C-alpha positions in Angstrom: 254.4 159.7 160.3 255.8 163.1 161.4 257.3 165.2 158.6 260.0 167.8 158.9 261.5 169.8 156.1 264.9 171.5 156.7 267.8 173.1 154.8 271.2 171.7 155.4 272.1 174.4 157.9 269.0 173.7 159.9 269.7 169.9 160.3 271.0 168.9 163.7 274.0 166.6 163.8 271.7 163.7 164.8 269.3 164.4 161.9 272.3 164.5 159.4 273.6 161.2 160.9 270.2 159.6 160.6 269.6 160.6 157.0 273.0 159.5 155.9 272.6 156.2 157.7 269.2 155.5 156.1 270.6 156.4 152.6 273.6 154.1 153.2 271.5 151.3 154.7 269.2 151.1 151.7 271.2 152.3 148.7 274.7 151.0 149.6 274.1 147.9 151.7 270.6 146.7 150.7 270.9 147.5 147.0 274.6 146.7 147.0 275.4 149.9 145.1 278.8 151.5 145.8 278.3 155.1 144.7 279.3 158.6 145.7 276.3 159.6 147.9 277.9 162.8 149.2 277.7 164.8 145.9 277.7 168.3 147.4 274.0 168.8 146.6 273.0 168.3 150.2 274.9 171.5 151.1 273.2 173.8 148.6 271.4 176.6 150.4 268.1 175.9 148.6 268.2 172.1 148.9 265.5 170.7 151.1 265.7 167.6 153.3 262.4 165.9 153.9 262.6 163.7 157.0 259.8 161.3 158.0 259.8 160.0 161.5 257.9 157.2 163.1 258.3 156.7 166.8 261.2 159.1 166.9 263.1 157.0 164.2 263.9 158.3 160.7 262.2 155.9 158.4 261.6 157.9 155.2 263.6 160.6 153.5 263.8 162.5 150.2 265.9 165.3 149.0 264.4 168.2 147.0 266.9 170.1 144.7 266.3 173.6 143.4 266.2 174.3 139.7 269.5 174.2 137.8 271.4 172.1 140.4 270.9 168.6 138.9 268.3 169.4 136.3 266.8 172.5 134.8 263.7 171.8 136.9 263.1 171.2 140.5 264.2 167.6 141.3 263.3 165.0 143.9 266.0 162.5 144.7 267.4 160.1 147.3 263.8 158.9 147.8 264.2 156.2 150.5 262.1 154.3 153.0 263.4 151.9 155.7 262.6 148.2 155.1 260.2 148.3 158.0 258.1 150.9 156.2 257.7 149.1 152.9 254.2 147.9 152.0 252.4 150.2 154.4 252.0 153.2 152.1 254.9 155.2 153.6 256.6 155.5 150.1 253.4 157.0 148.7 253.1 159.3 151.7 256.8 160.4 151.2 256.4 161.3 147.6 253.1 163.0 148.3 254.7 165.1 151.0 257.6 166.0 148.8 255.2 167.1 146.1 253.2 169.1 148.6 256.4 170.8 149.8 257.3 171.7 146.2 253.8 173.0 145.4 253.9 175.3 148.5 257.3 176.7 147.6 257.2 176.7 143.8 253.5 176.4 142.7 253.0 175.2 139.2 256.6 174.2 138.5 257.6 171.0 136.9 259.4 168.3 138.9 261.8 165.7 137.6 263.6 162.7 139.0 265.9 160.0 137.9 263.8 157.1 139.0 265.0 153.5 139.4 263.3 151.9 136.4 261.5 149.2 138.5 259.6 152.0 140.2 258.2 153.7 137.1 254.6 152.5 137.9 254.9 153.7 141.5 255.9 157.2 140.3 253.2 157.2 137.6 250.6 157.0 140.4 251.9 160.4 141.5 251.5 162.0 138.0 255.1 161.4 136.7 255.6 160.5 133.1 258.7 159.0 131.4 260.9 161.6 129.9 264.0 159.7 128.9 265.2 156.4 127.6 266.5 154.0 130.3 270.1 154.5 131.3 272.5 152.9 133.8 273.4 154.9 136.9 275.7 153.3 139.4 274.9 149.9 138.0 271.1 150.3 138.4 268.7 151.0 135.5 267.1 154.4 135.8 264.6 156.4 133.8 264.1 160.2 134.0 260.5 161.1 134.8 258.7 164.4 134.9 255.5 165.8 136.5 254.6 168.8 134.5 252.8 170.8 137.2 252.7 170.6 141.0 
């Protein structure tokens, strides 16, 4: 997998299209979740877009939000892999790459996420711990998780 990390202003029109398409394909169509994906956080000057390409096709993506935008800590969100990438370790590679990016830019900082609850064990493998009770977000059970230090 080839990884690229860009700010919103660095994204090409094609990269923006690809990431929005992947997010829509998985979150809206596959998970049947109608939600407001375009929340304004993509535009923030300190938001990072982590794009994973295989054979010139975007197949993995995560968004890294700066402190105090969605949470007091740095946050990882919109973690998504194409259906063709599931079961081959791409999700673990994506989370690992996001954590590496955070460690390089903000060493030692805590990282949070609002994880879909069925993925708690997946994120625990990357050092995240549960930090909230389960709650519903856009009709899907979520649980906040935190990794104390990158």
